[in-house]
C-alpha positions, 0 to 999 in steps of 0.5 A: 461054156461059162463065158457063153452063158454069162459073158458072151460079149467077151467071145463074140463080135458085135455083129454076131451078138446083134443078129442073135439078139434081134432073132431072139427078140422076135422068137421070144415075142412070138413065143410069148404070144403063143403062150399068153405071156406079156413082158410088161416091164423091163424085169416083168412077165405076166400071163394073161387070158387074152393077147394080141400078136403085136402086144409082146413085140411092142412090150419088148420094143419098149423094154429094150429101148428104155433100158438101152437109153438109160444104160447108154446115157450112163455109159457115155457119162462114164466113158465117152467112147462107149458105142451104142451097138455094144450097149444095145447088144448087152440089152438084147442078149440079156433078155434071152433068159426071159424068152424061155419063161413063156414055155412053162405055160404050155397048156396054160399050166401056170395060168391055171395054177395061178387061177386056182391060187387066186380063187382061194386067196380071194376068200380072205375071210375064210382062207383054208390052207388045206384047201390049196391044191398041192399041184398048184402050189408046186407049179407056182413055187417052181415057176417062182424059182425058175423066174428068179433064176432067169432074173439073176441070169438076166442081170448078170448078162446085162451087167457084164455087157454094160461093164465091157461096153463102158469099161466101167471100173470101181464099186460105184459102177454097181450102184449106178447100174442098179439105179439105171435098171430101176429107172429103166423098169419105172420108165417101161412100166409107165409107158406100157401102162399108158398104152390103151390095149 
């Protein structure tokens, strides 16, 4: 079970991983649309009051393409035999934990709690800590914790997929991977923010 959750690249063939990854992307994008979520960065998720069906699909395409290109170039630099499909599978599969997060916004639970918190935080002159609704604080705190766990799961999956695909060894691979992920985030943010929605 541990292998399936954190390193499925060891257990399954590339065709299986590719099919699961593509299906998960479509399902995750539709789920995001259904619960007003935007994947507006390689490691970002935000809820919005308005959303078009195509937006989460475009978000995910940009996120996947950007991280894939950066990681593939890095992997090719480290090992010329790296296959594109293996890096693509790593990127596709690693995003699955993020596709679960929009489900937490059922009945606009997260959006409502965030609005309550922002309304109180907006009054920066007379902030009354006691005025913060406990239920909103609990909801936001739980969402932050679950989002952090999803981020960790995402990074573990992506790193394991990248490591197997590139056959990278040594401590430098961790630094290179981290820099590649940061660069992927910067690229996705720049592209998504430049699109006139």
